[in-house]
Structure formats: C-alpha cells, structure tokens
C-alpha positions in Angstrom: 45.3 -30.9 -36.7 46.4 -33.9 -38.3 44.1 -37.0 -37.6 45.2 -40.4 -36.3 47.0 -42.5 -39.1 45.4 -45.4 -40.5 47.8 -48.0 -38.6 46.6 -46.5 -35.3 43.0 -46.6 -36.1 43.2 -50.2 -37.0 44.9 -51.1 -33.9 42.2 -49.0 -32.0 39.5 -51.0 -34.0 40.9 -54.4 -33.3 41.1 -53.3 -29.5 37.5 -52.3 -29.8 36.5 -55.5 -31.3 38.2 -57.6 -28.4 36.6 -55.5 -25.8 33.3 -55.6 -27.4 33.6 -59.4 -27.5 34.8 -59.7 -23.9 32.2 -57.4 -22.4 29.3 -59.2 -24.3 30.7 -62.6 -23.3 30.9 -61.5 -19.7 27.5 -59.8 -19.7 25.8 -62.9 -21.3 27.5 -65.3 -19.0 26.5 -63.4 -16.1 23.0 -63.3 -17.2 22.8 -67.1 -18.3 25.0 -68.8 -15.8 23.3 -68.1 -12.5 19.8 -69.0 -13.8 21.0 -72.4 -15.4 22.7 -73.3 -12.1 19.6 -72.4 -10.2 17.5 -74.7 -12.4 19.8 -77.4 -12.3 19.7 -77.5 -8.6 16.0 -77.2 -8.4 15.8 -80.2 -10.9 18.1 -82.3 -8.8 15.7 -82.2 -5.7 16.7 -83.5 -2.2 19.7 -85.8 -2.1 22.4 -86.9 0.3 25.4 -84.7 1.1 27.6 -86.4 -1.5 25.0 -86.5 -4.3 24.1 -82.8 -3.6 27.8 -82.0 -3.8 28.3 -84.1 -7.0 25.1 -82.6 -8.5 26.3 -78.9 -7.7 29.4 -79.6 -9.5 27.9 -81.1 -12.4 25.3 -78.1 -12.4 28.2 -75.4 -12.3 30.0 -77.2 -15.4 26.8 -77.4 -17.4 25.9 -73.8 -16.4 29.3 -72.4 -17.1 29.5 -74.1 -20.3 26.3 -72.9 -21.5 27.0 -69.4 -20.5 30.2 -69.4 -21.9 29.0 -70.9 -25.2 26.2 -68.2 -25.4 28.6 -65.5 -24.4 31.1 -66.2 -27.0 28.5 -66.6 -29.6 27.1 -63.1 -28.9 30.8 -61.6 -28.5 31.5 -63.2 -32.0 28.3 -61.5 -33.4 29.4 -58.2 -31.8 33.0 -58.4 -33.2 31.6 -59.1 -36.8 29.4 -56.3 -36.5 32.2 -53.9 -35.4 34.5 -55.4 -38.1 31.7 -55.1 -40.7 31.3 -51.3 -40.0 35.1 -50.6 -40.3 35.4 -52.7 -43.5 32.5 -50.8 -45.0 34.1 -47.4 -44.1 37.4 -48.6 -45.5 35.8 -49.9 -48.6 33.5 -46.7 -49.2 36.8 -44.8 -49.1 38.5 -47.1 -51.8 35.5 -47.1 -53.8 35.2 -43.2 -53.9 39.0 -43.1 -55.0 38.4 -45.8 -57.5 35.3 -44.0 -59.1 37.1 -40.8 -59.3 40.1 -42.4 -61.0 37.9 -44.0 -63.4 36.2 -40.9 -64.1 39.4 -39.0 -64.8 40.8 -41.7 -66.8 37.5 -41.2 -68.9 38.0 -37.5 -69.3 35.9 -36.2 -66.6 38.4 -34.1 -64.9 36.1 -32.4 -62.5 35.9 -35.6 -60.3 37.0 -35.3 -56.8 37.5 -37.6 -53.7 35.4 -36.6 -50.7 37.2 -36.5 -47.3 37.4 -40.2 -46.2 37.9 -39.7 -42.5 40.1 -42.8 -42.2 43.2 -41.6 -41.1 46.1 -39.2 -42.1 47.3 -41.5 -44.8 44.0 -41.7 -46.5 43.4 -37.8 -46.1 46.9 -37.3 -47.7 46.0 -39.6 -50.6 42.8 -37.9 -51.0 44.3 -34.4 -51.0 47.0 -35.5 -53.4 44.6 -37.0 -55.8 42.2 -33.9 -55.7 45.4 -31.7 -56.3 46.3 -33.9 -59.1 42.8 -33.6 -60.6 42.9 -29.8 -60.1 46.0 -29.6 -62.2 44.8 -31.9 -65.0 41.7 -29.8 -65.2 43.7 -26.5 -65.4 45.9 -28.0 -67.9 43.1 -29.1 -70.1 41.5 -25.7 -69.8 44.8 -24.2 -70.6 45.0 -26.5 -73.6 41.7 -25.6 -75.0 42.2 -22.0 -74.4 45.4 -22.0 -76.4 43.8 -24.0 -79.4 41.0 -21.6 -79.3 43.3 -18.7 -79.1 45.7 -20.0 -81.8 42.8 -20.8 -84.2 41.4 -17.2 -83.6 44.4 -15.3 -84.0 45.9 -17.2 -87.1 42.8 -16.7 -89.1 43.4 -13.1 -90.2 46.9 -13.3 -91.1 46.6 -16.5 -92.8 43.5 -15.3 -94.7 45.4 -12.1 -95.6 48.5 -14.1 -97.0 46.2 -16.4 -98.9 44.1 -13.7 -100.6 47.5 -12.0 -101.7 49.0 -15.2 -102.9 45.8 -15.8 -105.0 45.7 -12.5 -106.4 49.4 -13.0 -107.5 48.6 -16.4 -109.0 45.7 -14.6 -110.9 47.8 -11.7 -112.1 45.6 -9.4 -110.2 48.6 -8.4 -108.0 52.3 -8.0 -109.0 55.0 -8.8 -106.8 55.9 -5.3 -105.9 57.9 -4.2 -102.7 54.7 -3.2 -100.9 53.2 -6.6 -101.4 56.5 -8.3 -100.3 56.7 -6.1 -97.3 53.0 -6.9 -96.4 53.7 -10.7 -96.6 56.9 -10.4 -94.5 54.9 -8.2 -91.9 52.3 -11.1 -91.7 54.9 -13.8 -91.4 56.6 -11.9 -88.6 53.2 -11.4 -86.8 52.8 -15.3 -87.0 56.3 -15.9 -85.6 55.8 -13.3 -82.8 52.4 -14.8 -81.9 53.9 -18.3 -81.8 56.8 -17.0 -79.5 54.2 -15.3 -77.3 51.7 -18.1 -77.0 54.7 -20.4 -76.0 55.8 -17.9 -73.4 52.5 -17.2 -71.9 51.6 -21.0 -71.8 54.8 -21.8 -69.9 54.2 -19.2 -67.5 50.4 -19.9 -66.8 51.3 -23.7 -66.4 53.9 -23.0 -63.8 56.5 -24.6 -66.1 58.7 -21.4 -66.1 61.9 -21.5 -64.0 63.3 -18.6 -62.1 66.9 -17.9 -61.5 66.4 -15.7 -58.4 68.9 -13.1 -57.4 68.7 -9.9 -55.1 68.4 -6.9 -57.4 67.9 -3.3 -56.7 64.8 -1.5 -58.1 66.8 1.1 -59.5 68.9 -1.3 -61.4 65.8 -3.0 -62.9 64.3 0.4 -64.0 67.7 1.4 -65.5 68.0 -1.8 -67.4 64.5 -1.5 -68.6 65.1 2.0 -69.8 68.4 1.3 -71.4 66.6 -1.5 -73.6 63.8 0.5 -74.7 65.4 3.9 -75.3 66.3 3.3 -78.9 62.6 2.3 -79.9 61.1 5.2 -78.0 63.4 7.5 -79.6 62.6 6.4 -83.2 58.8 6.8 -82.1 59.4 10.3 -80.8 58.2 9.4 -77.3 59.9 10.7 -74.3 60.9 7.8 -71.9 62.2 8.6 -68.2 63.0 6.4 -65.2 63.4 7.1 -61.5 63.4 5.1 -58.1 63.0 6.3 -54.5 66.3 6.2 -52.4 66.7 3.5 -49.9 64.4 1.0 -51.4 65.1 -2.7 -50.3 66.1 -5.4 -52.8 64.0 -7.8 -54.6 64.5 -11.4 -55.0 63.8 -11.9 -58.8 65.0 -13.4 -62.0 66.4 -10.5 -63.7 65.8 -11.7 -67.4 62.1 -12.5 -66.4 61.6 -8.9 -64.9 63.3 -7.5 -68.0 60.9 -9.2 -70.0 57.8 -8.0 -67.8 59.1 -4.4 -67.9 59.9 -4.7 -71.6 56.4 -5.8 -72.4 54.8 -3.1 -70.2 57.2 -0.4 -72.1 56.2 -2.0 -75.6 52.4 -1.7 -74.6 52.8 1.9 -73.4 54.8 2.7 -76.6 52.2 1.2 -79.0 49.3 3.3 -77.3 51.3 6.6 -76.8 51.4 8.9 -79.9 54.6 10.9 -81.0 55.2 13.7 -78.5 53.9 11.8 -75.5 55.9 10.6 -72.6 56.3 7.3 -70.6 57.7 7.0 -67.1 59.0 4.1 -65.1 59.2 4.8 -61.3 60.0 2.6 -58.5 58.7 3.2 -55.0 58.0 1.6 -51.6 54.6 -0.2 -51.3 53.9 -1.5 -47.9 56.7 -4.1 -47.3 57.2 -4.4 -51.0 58.4 -2.6 -54.0 56.1 -1.2 -56.6 57.4 -0.4 -60.2 54.9 1.7 -62.2 54.9 2.3 -66.0 52.7 5.2 -66.8 52.1 6.7 -70.2 50.2 9.8 -71.6 48.5 7.7 -74.3 45.1 7.1 -75.4 43.9 5.5 -71.9 41.5 2.6 -71.0 37.9 2.9 -70.1 37.1 1.9 -66.6 34.9 -1.0 -67.9 37.7 -2.8 -69.7 40.3 -2.5 -66.9 39.4 -5.8 -65.2 40.1 -7.7 -68.3 43.2 -6.1 -69.9 45.5 -9.1 -68.6 43.5 -11.7 -70.3 44.8 -13.2 -73.5 43.8 -11.6 -76.6 41.5 -9.3 -74.9 41.3 -6.1 -76.9 39.9 -2.7 -76.4 39.1 -1.0 -79.7 40.4 2.3 -78.6 43.7 1.3 -77.2 44.6 -2.5 -78.0 43.6 -3.0 -81.6 45.7 -5.2 -83.9 46.6 -2.3 -86.1 49.2 -1.4 -83.4 51.1 -4.4 -83.9 50.5 -6.2 -80.6 50.2 -10.0 -80.4 47.4 -9.9 -77.6 49.2 -11.9 -74.9 51.9 -9.4 -73.8 50.0 -8.2 -70.6 49.1 -11.9 -70.0 52.8 -12.9 -70.0 53.4 -10.0 -67.6 50.7 -11.1 -65.2 51.9 -14.8 -65.3 55.7 -13.9 -64.7 54.8 -11.3 -62.0 52.7 -13.9 -60.0 55.2 -16.7 -60.6 57.5 -14.2 -58.5 55.0 -14.0 -55.8 54.0 -10.5 -56.7 51.0 -8.8 -58.3 50.1 -6.5 -61.2 47.4 -4.0 -61.7 46.0 -1.5 -64.3 44.6 1.9 -63.8 43.6 4.8 -65.9 41.5 7.9 -65.3 39.8 7.1 -68.6 40.0 7.3 -72.6 42.4 9.9 -73.6 44.2 10.3 -70.1 46.9 7.7 -70.3 47.3 4.4 -68.2 49.6 3.1 -65.4 50.6 -0.3 -64.9 52.1 -1.2 -61.5 54.0 -4.3 -60.7 54.3 -5.1 -57.0 57.0 -7.4 -55.8 57.9 -8.7 -52.3 61.4 -7.8 -50.9 64.4 -10.1 -50.9 64.6 -12.1 -47.7 
C-alpha cells in the first residue's frame, strides 16, 4: 500500500503544530489564570462594591493576560519542538540521498538510500535512485568482466601470431600456405571473438531490441534446421527436427531465436563426432513451449552443468578451444532467451553420453 504523499504529510504536520500550540495554550491558561485571579482578589482585601467590581475587572484582565502570555510561550515551544522533529526527519532523508549520490560520484557504486519514510514522493525518489545505482553497478561489473574476458581471450591468438611473425622475420619459418592458413585462422578467431563479445554484452546489458511476432514452434525448428543442414552434412553429423502437433504460438523475435538455436546447434556440432546425431524437438512445457537441442556427443560432467552458460567457461572434455568456439555462444543464448522472458537449461547423463539444451518460451498472448 502506497504511503501518504509529502504534501499531505506536511499539511498534517502543520495541523499538528497548530493543535499542539492551541492545546498547550489552553491548558496553561487554564492552570495559570484561575490562580492569578484568586491571588489578585485576595490582595485587594475588603472594599466597597464599586471598588470590588473595579478590582475584579483589573484582576481578570491581568490574570488573563498573564495566562495567555505563558500559554502562548509554551505553545510556541511545543510548535518549535514538533517543527524541529519534522525538519530533522526531512533533513536526514535528504542527507542520506546526498551522501549516497556523493559516494556514487566517487566510484562507490554499492551505495544505497534507506527507506526515508517521508511520503510517497520520497519513497519513489529513493527507489529510483537505488535502481539507478544497481544498474550502474551491474554495468560496471559487466565492463570489468568484458575487459578481463577480452584480455584473457586475446592473449593466445595474439601470442601465436606474434610468434609466427617473429619466426618469419628471423627466417626460421617460410610464408608457406600452412602458415598463411594458420594466420588467417587466428585472425578469423579474433574477428569472431569481437562479434560474439559485442553480442553478449548488448544482450546482458538489456540493450538488445526485440521485434516480436507470433511464430509457430514448428516454423522456428524448420528454419533452424534449414540454416544448419549444410554444416552438419559437411561434418557427417545427422540433423533431425520435429514438433508436437497443436502447439501454441510463441511471441518472439524470429532473428534472435534463430541466433539462439543456431548457437545451440553449432555447440552441438562442435562436440558431436562424425556419425553422431543431433535432434531439435519442440514440445509443450506447462503453459509454455520447450525447444530441446539434443546431441549424441561427448557429454558434460554433472559438476560443470551449472556453469556452462558463463562466458568463457570451458570444460576440457567438451568445450576446449581446439573445437573452434569463442566461449560466449551459450552466454549469448542465455541472455537472449531471458530477454524474451524465457529460460534455458543444460542436462547431460554424463561424459560420453551427449547433452541436451532446452529453451523454454512463454506462449504468445
């Protein structure tokens, strides 16, 4: 439930100050006035009627004035006390916000603003500020990971190319077709790494735009099979696709889903030897649609399954650099599937028994 706004709280606070001042004035006047009036009458002694009336009027005026003065003074003190408490609460909330903003400006991105409890406007401001801080922190972590990943992945191909270039300069190696092919291969690897890093960074940062449309699961499977069939034929790996009948449509970006399934098929092809088989099957999963890419390849040990979608995480038996992957294909898959509101998971009976990657997507509204 949303709390009262700041304007309403200030109006209530002003009313509280006025009521506190009035009640204090009334109570003090009630306590001081009768006593002062009584003392004045006693001091007047016994007089004639006219003198008594005049003295009573004077006593009433003096007693009322004294009581009102004391009451107003106490009321003012009470009003100042209430105003001080309100100002202190307001100042503390603004101080927290200013301190957090100063910390973030200084590079301390973990700074957050506590709940100010000063009305809906302050709560929305604090929530927006904290959300901004969270996104800044995530962006900074993404930047640091990207720099670390790039430095790590560039080291090997750059070192290889430098070594061969030095050998050519020293006359140890000749510019043979094999050396040229190797240099071209390392250059292609760097280009592929650059493209994949850019893609996964955009996807993980939420900057990727989706042109959604209602698509059939069978159509997605058929498109993926058609795009990969030539590569599988050259590698002598069988490729099959199927879909259950009557599946609901999914609301997806066709090109992004093609990229997802293409990466999964490329991953399966790299880890499935000649004579193996890869299948793509779409089925119902709860209210959503599951598309599974299963292979008969080298498989994945259970200890590695929770980490296969991390960038540059490699399993020696199944995901080594010698197989040509950039190390971020599955990270791209995860980021794009989650951008669609779906989920992806990996499963494998163990090393030597293949692996299955399942993408689950919500149905089209």
